[in-house]
C-alpha positions, 0 to 999 in steps of 0.5 A: 543485554536481555533480548527485546520482546517482539514487536506485536504486529496486527493485520486489518484484512485478510485479503491476497495481500494480508493473508501472504503477510500473515503466513510469513509472520506465523512461520517466522520469516521476520525474527523479531516480529509476532502476529498478535492480532487480526481484525476481518469482516468474515471471522469463520472464513479466516478461521478456516484460512488460518487455525491459529485464530482464536489460539495464537492470533487474537481476532479483533474488530478494526478499532480494537487491533491497536489495543493489542499491537505495537503495528498495525497494517491496513490491508482493507477496503478503502471504505474502512480505512479511517476507522483502523487508521485512527484507532492505530494513530491515537494509541501512538502505534506505527501505522503501516497502510497500503490504501495509500491512496486514502492518506491523501483523502485523510490528510489530517491523519498526518497531524493527528499521528504528530500530536499522539506520537504516532508513525504512518510508514507507507510500504513501497508496494508495487513500486520501484525506486522510491529511494531515488525519488526521496534522495532527489526530493531533498533538492529540487524535482522539476517534474514526476510522471508515472505511466501505469498500464494494466490488463483491463480487468484489474481496473474494472468498476473503478469509480473514475470510469463509472463516473464517466461512462468508460468501458474497459471490457472487449478492448482490442488495443490500449486505451488511456483512460485517465491523464491527470494529477496523482491525486485525482487519479487516487480518488478515481481509482482508490484500489488500483493505484496506490503506487501513485499516491506513494510515488507523489508523497516521495517527491512533489506531492500529489498535485504536481505528480502527472499519471496516465492510466491504461487499460492494456489488453495486450499485456498480462502484467501491472506495468508502471513506468516512472519519470523524474526530471530533478536537479541532480538527475534525470532517471526513468524505471519500469516495473512489471509485477505479476498479478495476484488472485486479486488483479487489482495488486501484484504479488510483489505487494505482501512481500514489499510489506514483509520487508517493510516489517523487517526493516522495523526490527532489522539490525542492518537496513539497506537504502533510505 
C-alpha cells in the first residue's frame, strides 16, 4: 500500500506557542505532518525567526491559510479569531483553536462546521484530566469547579480587571479577582483562561462550570485545580505549569498542540 501524503498544517500566528509548534514540525517531530504555511502580522520578523518561510513554507493571510492546508492551528490574539476560523471551516478543514474562549463567543461556528464538513478540535492546552471529564460527561456530572491561580503579571490588562478597576500591581497577598461562570470568566479574561473554556466544553457547559481566578504573588507557576462531582466518580486534579515567554500561557501549551496534531496521524492514540 502506498504511503499517505502528509497532512499539511497551517499556523495562524507565530507567538510563544506557534513558533514552538512550527520548529517542531520543521524538525520532523511528527511523521505524517508537514508545516505548509503560516499567517503572521509581521512578515519580516517571521522570516528572521524561520528562514524557511518563503521557500519551504508559504506565507499567507489568515483568510488564505486554509487554501494550502488540511489543518489550521489558531494561535492569534482574540480579535483575529473569527477570520481564520471561518476560512478554515468554510473549506471543510480541521480547525484547531487555541483561543478556546473565543469559541464560546462564536458558537455559530459549530453549526457552520457541521454544514461544511469541518471539524473543530481544541487541544487540551495547559489543563489536566479532560479525558476523565469527558468520560464522566457521558453520565451525570453534578458540578465542576476550576480554581486558577496565576502570578499577577499573567493577568494584567485583562478586560474584566480594567472594567472593574481592579489592580494586581504590587500585591503582597493572593487576591481573588473573579468568581463566576466559565463563560463570564472566558469573556473577561480572553487571553488567560482558555483552559476554563476547554474544561466547560468537555463537561457540563460554560454556564454551569464554576471558575475562580486568583492573582497570587506568592507563586511562579500558573496553577489550575479542577474539582468534579459526578455519578460515576468524584475527583480533583491540579497542574502547575511553567509560564512561557508570554506569561499568559504555559510552556506545556505548544507541546499539547503538537500532541493533538500527532493524534491525527498516529497509528496508536492513547486516551479518549
